[in-house]
C-alpha positions in Angstrom: 84.9 31.9 0.1 87.4 32.9 -2.7 91.1 33.8 -1.7 90.7 37.4 0.5 91.8 40.3 -1.3 94.6 43.1 0.0 93.1 46.1 -0.4 95.0 49.6 -0.3 93.0 52.8 0.7 94.4 56.4 0.3 92.8 59.1 1.9 93.6 62.7 3.0 91.3 62.5 5.9 90.7 59.6 8.3 89.6 59.5 12.1 89.7 61.2 14.4 88.9 63.7 11.5 84.9 63.3 11.0 83.6 63.9 7.7 81.9 62.4 4.8 84.6 60.8 3.4 86.3 59.8 6.4 82.8 58.1 7.3 82.7 56.4 3.6 86.2 55.0 3.9 85.6 53.5 7.6 82.2 52.1 6.9 83.7 50.4 3.7 86.6 49.0 5.5 84.7 47.3 7.9 82.1 45.9 5.8 84.5 44.7 3.3 86.8 43.3 6.2 83.4 41.4 7.4 83.3 39.7 4.3 86.7 38.2 4.7 89.1 41.1 3.0 92.2 42.7 4.5 91.9 46.6 4.3 94.9 48.6 4.8 94.0 52.3 5.3 96.7 55.2 4.4 95.8 58.6 6.2 97.2 61.5 7.5 98.9 61.6 10.8 97.2 62.5 13.9 98.6 63.5 17.3 97.3 62.1 20.3 95.0 59.6 18.7 95.4 56.0 19.0 93.9 53.9 16.4 91.5 51.2 17.3 91.7 49.5 14.3 94.3 47.3 12.7 96.3 47.8 9.5 96.2 52.1 9.5 99.3 53.9 8.4 99.9 57.1 8.9 101.8 60.1 6.6 102.9 62.9 8.1 100.5 66.1 8.7 100.2 69.7 9.4 96.9 71.5 10.5 95.8 74.2 7.8 94.1 77.1 9.8 91.1 76.7 7.5 88.3 74.6 7.8 88.3 74.2 11.3 92.3 73.1 11.1 91.8 70.8 8.2 94.9 68.0 7.8 97.4 68.9 4.8 98.7 65.2 4.6 102.5 65.4 3.5 102.8 62.6 1.4 106.3 61.5 1.9 107.1 58.3 3.9 109.8 56.0 3.3 108.3 53.5 5.5 105.3 53.3 3.7 107.4 53.4 0.3 108.8 49.9 1.9 105.8 48.6 3.5 103.2 48.8 0.4 105.0 46.4 -1.9 105.2 43.8 1.2 101.6 44.0 1.6 100.9 42.7 -2.0 97.7 44.8 -2.5 95.2 43.6 -5.6 93.8 47.4 -6.1 94.7 50.6 -5.0 92.0 52.9 -4.0 92.2 56.6 -3.7 89.7 59.0 -2.3 91.0 62.1 -3.2 92.8 63.4 -6.4 95.3 65.5 -4.6 98.1 65.0 -2.0 97.8 61.2 -1.1 95.6 60.8 -4.1 98.7 61.7 -6.3 100.5 59.0 -4.0 98.0 56.4 -4.5 98.4 56.9 -8.5 102.1 57.0 -8.6 102.4 54.0 -6.5 99.3 52.3 -8.5 101.6 52.6 -12.1 104.9 51.8 -10.0 103.5 48.5 -8.5 101.1 47.7 -11.7 98.4 47.8 -9.9 94.8 49.2 -11.2 93.5 52.4 -9.3 90.2 53.0 -8.4 89.2 56.9 -7.4 86.0 57.7 -5.2 84.8 61.1 -6.6 83.7 62.1 -3.1 83.3 65.9 -3.5 82.4 68.7 -5.5 85.6 70.5 -5.4 85.0 73.4 -7.1 82.8 74.4 -4.6 85.4 74.8 -1.8 87.5 77.6 -4.2 86.6 80.0 -1.4 89.3 78.6 0.9 91.8 80.0 -1.3 92.2 84.2 -1.9 92.4 83.8 -5.3 90.6 84.6 -8.6 87.4 82.4 -7.8 86.8 81.5 -11.7 90.5 80.6 -12.0 90.6 78.7 -9.4 87.4 77.1 -9.9 88.9 76.1 -13.8 91.7 75.1 -12.7 90.7 72.4 -9.7 88.1 71.4 -12.9 91.2 70.9 -15.0 93.4 68.8 -12.4 90.8 66.5 -11.3 90.0 65.9 -14.9 94.0 64.8 -15.4 93.8 62.7 -12.5 90.6 60.6 -13.9 92.6 59.5 -16.8 94.9 57.5 -14.3 91.9 55.6 -13.3 90.7 52.0 -14.2 87.2 53.0 -12.6 85.5 55.7 -10.7 83.1 55.0 -8.3 80.3 57.9 -7.6 78.3 58.0 -4.5 75.1 59.3 -6.3 73.7 59.5 -9.7 73.9 63.3 -9.5 78.0 63.3 -9.4 77.8 60.3 -12.4 75.5 63.2 -14.5 78.3 65.7 -13.6 80.9 63.6 -14.7 79.7 63.4 -17.7 78.8 66.8 -18.6 82.1 68.4 -17.4 84.1 65.6 -18.2 82.6 63.2 -20.8 83.1 60.2 -19.1 80.7 57.8 -19.3 82.5 54.3 -19.4 84.0 53.0 -16.4 81.8 54.7 -13.7 79.4 52.7 -11.1 77.1 54.5 -8.3 77.8 53.1 -5.1 76.7 55.0 -2.1 78.3 54.5 1.3 76.7 51.8 3.0 75.1 52.2 6.6 75.2 49.6 9.1 71.7 49.4 9.9 71.5 47.5 13.3 72.4 50.6 15.5 70.1 52.8 14.0 67.2 50.4 13.9 67.8 49.2 17.9 68.8 52.8 18.9 66.3 54.5 21.7 65.5 58.1 21.7 64.1 58.5 25.0 67.5 58.5 27.0 68.6 61.6 24.9 65.3 63.5 25.5 65.6 63.3 29.0 69.3 64.1 28.9 69.2 67.1 26.5 65.8 68.1 28.3 64.0 67.8 25.4 61.0 67.2 27.1 57.7 67.5 24.9 59.0 69.6 22.1 59.2 69.2 18.7 62.8 68.8 17.6 63.9 69.6 14.1 67.6 68.0 14.2 70.3 68.5 11.2 74.0 66.7 10.9 76.8 68.5 9.1 79.9 70.3 9.3 79.7 74.3 10.1 80.8 75.8 6.9 79.3 78.3 4.4 78.7 75.8 1.7 76.3 73.7 4.2 73.9 76.3 3.4 73.2 76.8 7.2 71.8 80.5 7.0 69.0 79.2 5.2 67.9 76.3 7.6 68.3 79.2 10.7 66.1 81.5 8.7 63.7 79.1 7.8 63.5 77.5 11.5 62.8 81.0 13.0 59.8 82.0 10.8 58.4 78.4 11.7 59.2 79.2 15.4 57.2 82.4 15.3 54.2 80.0 15.3 55.4 76.8 16.8 56.6 77.6 20.2 57.3 74.0 21.1 59.8 73.8 18.1 63.5 73.5 18.6 66.5 73.1 16.2 69.3 70.7 17.2 72.5 71.0 14.9 75.1 68.4 15.4 78.6 69.3 14.3 81.5 71.7 14.3 83.1 73.7 12.0 84.6 77.3 11.5 81.4 79.0 11.1 80.0 78.0 14.6 80.5 81.4 16.2 79.1 83.7 13.3 76.1 81.0 13.1 75.4 81.5 16.9 75.5 85.1 16.6 73.4 85.1 13.8 70.5 82.9 16.0 71.2 85.8 18.3 70.1 88.4 16.1 67.1 86.3 14.9 65.9 86.0 18.2 66.0 82.3 18.4 69.3 81.5 20.1 67.5 79.9 23.2 65.9 77.2 20.8 68.8 76.4 18.9 71.2 74.0 20.2 74.9 73.6 18.8 76.0 70.5 20.1 79.1 70.3 18.7 80.7 66.8 17.6 78.9 63.6 18.7 80.4 60.5 18.7 79.2 58.4 15.9 78.0 55.7 18.0 75.5 57.7 19.8 74.3 59.8 16.3 71.5 56.8 16.1 70.0 57.8 19.4 70.3 61.6 18.7 68.2 61.0 15.6 65.5 58.9 17.2 65.2 61.5 19.3 64.0 63.9 17.2 60.7 64.7 15.1 62.0 65.8 11.8 65.4 66.2 9.8 65.9 69.0 8.3 68.8 69.9 5.5 69.9 72.9 3.4 73.1 72.3 2.0 73.8 72.7 -2.2 77.1 70.8 -2.1 76.5 67.1 -1.2 77.5 64.5 -3.3 75.6 61.5 -1.8 73.5 62.5 1.0 74.8 60.6 3.8 73.7 62.0 6.8 70.2 62.2 5.4 70.6 58.6 4.5 71.1 57.9 8.4 68.1 60.0 8.8 66.4 57.6 6.8 67.9 54.6 8.6 66.6 56.1 12.2 62.8 56.7 10.7 63.3 60.0 10.5 60.8 62.1 8.1 62.8 64.6 6.0 62.5 68.4 4.7 65.0 69.7 2.7 66.5 71.7 -0.2 66.2 70.0 -3.2 70.1 69.5 -4.3 72.3 67.2 -5.7 72.8 64.3 -3.3 69.8 64.8 -1.2 67.5 64.2 -4.3 69.6 61.1 -4.8 68.3 59.6 -1.4 65.0 61.5 -1.1 62.0 61.3 -3.2 59.9 64.2 -3.0 56.5 63.2 -1.2 57.8 59.8 -0.6 60.4 60.2 2.3 60.0 63.5 2.6 59.7 67.1 1.0 62.1 68.5 -1.1 61.9 72.6 -1.6 63.3 75.3 -3.6 66.7 77.1 -2.2 65.2 79.8 -0.2 64.0 80.2 3.5 60.6 80.5 2.8 59.8 77.2 0.9 61.8 75.2 3.6 59.8 76.9 6.5 56.5 76.2 4.6 57.3 72.4 3.8 58.2 71.9 7.6 55.4 73.2 8.8 53.4 71.1 6.8 55.0 67.7 8.0 55.0 69.3 11.9 51.1 70.1 11.3 50.2 66.5 9.6 50.9 63.4 12.0 49.5 61.2 9.1 52.0 62.6 6.6 54.5 62.5 9.0 53.8 58.8 9.7 53.6 58.1 6.0 57.0 59.7 5.5 58.3 57.3 8.2 57.0 54.1 6.7 58.8 55.0 3.5 62.0 55.9 4.9 62.1 52.1 6.6 61.5 50.8 3.4 63.8 53.0 1.3 67.2 52.5 3.7 67.4 48.8 2.9 68.8 49.7 -0.3 71.8 51.3 1.9 73.2 48.3 3.6 76.6 48.3 3.8 77.6 44.3 3.4 75.3 44.8 0.0 77.4 47.9 -1.0 80.5 46.5 -0.4 79.7 43.6 -2.3 79.3 46.0 -5.3 82.6 47.5 -4.7 84.1 44.0 -4.9 82.4 43.5 -8.4 84.3 47.2 -9.3 87.6 45.7 -8.0 87.4 42.9 -10.2 86.8 44.7 -13.3 89.5 47.1 -12.3 91.7 44.6 -12.3 90.8 43.0 -15.5 90.7 46.7 -17.0 94.3 47.1 -15.9 95.6 44.0 -17.7 93.7 45.2 -21.1 95.7 48.3 -20.3 92.2 50.1 -20.1 91.7 53.5 -18.3 89.1 55.7 -17.9 87.9 57.8 -20.8 87.5 61.7 -21.1 86.3 63.9 -23.9 89.1 66.4 -24.5 86.9 68.6 -26.4 85.1 69.6 -22.9 85.5 73.5 -22.4 88.0 72.5 -18.9 90.6 70.5 -20.9 91.3 74.2 -23.0 92.3 75.8 -19.6 95.8 75.9 -19.3 97.6 76.4 -15.9 100.9 78.2 -16.7 103.7 77.8 -14.2 103.3 81.5 -12.8 99.7 80.6 -11.7 100.6 77.5 -10.2 103.1 79.3 -7.8 100.1 81.8 -7.3 98.0 78.8 -6.1 100.8 76.9 -4.2 101.3 80.4 -2.6 97.9 81.0 -1.3 98.4 77.3 0.5 101.7 78.5 1.9 100.0 81.5 3.1 97.3 79.5 4.9 100.1 77.4 6.6 102.1 80.3 7.6 98.9 82.0 9.3 99.1 78.6 11.7 102.5 79.6 12.8 
């Protein structure tokens, strides 16, 4: 084996937070380690949490009273300033364009290292967390991201949809590679669902399952409305939603209003090592989010051999081919309900989708994707030596958007207000 690399990942969120970015960083950290490399993770401070993994270094952080106490990382650490050069990283990998993402870019510049950035999120879709004029906030976010991209030697995107978005919005067509977060397939293939069925009292019910953060952008209301329709003619159907978030109480009230509360189970967060068993215990994976960049939870459903019914949207359509591993629908409850009923009523169709899922998921093996990421790192090193960075098209309209000091202070004031509400 060639000499092990030293790889530094900078992320605003890591364990014990559970979200798609954390899952991606953790999965690649483990796979790259299995390949013989040293991976250092720089992330937010987490009170009352002890890292089980080595080489996790923490920056100060406070919890924002939005998005279920989402941590706001403070990108100042004299300890990391001294430590990072001593670790002699070969490459710095950033997972956000702000906070520690900015730190990653400055450290890469300071140490003469290549910067790789994973574009995990459709950032403009989260503008509603700031109570400012939404058009302005979305444009500001797009402009800041566009400026950040130009610091990078390479961009990793989790799906073809995001590659297309980068081209459409920023004109990026080179130095960008699609690498989905890999999955350790073994736990999903060996998991047994029967224990969960007995433990949760699901009996012979047809179990629809969905996984995700309970937030507005995940489109849960559409899924609940669709399932409510299905339950009118299927007395044996129940819906299980795994996840937590600041919309949990309002969604629970919505199920009561719809008259389906007794047949909808909000399980809260489930330890990741138990997720495969929950998926194996279900009959059908249902998903309505329209803001996914990759569809990681959908990939995990395929790994568990589940057929899928989902809204046809970015991320999800990169994982599911309509009428192959499942059905994709328009973004409305009627279409989603019809598709769920079609799969529930046709055991032959369900079995065909299950077999296709087992074939499709081989591409998402974690070690395979980690080897592809190493190829990106190698290319980034060569591009850094050649003084090459990601090229954007400055003729795109987003680069004509100017952020003046007064507007900038308004946005910062909005963030401060959310912090102060925490007390």
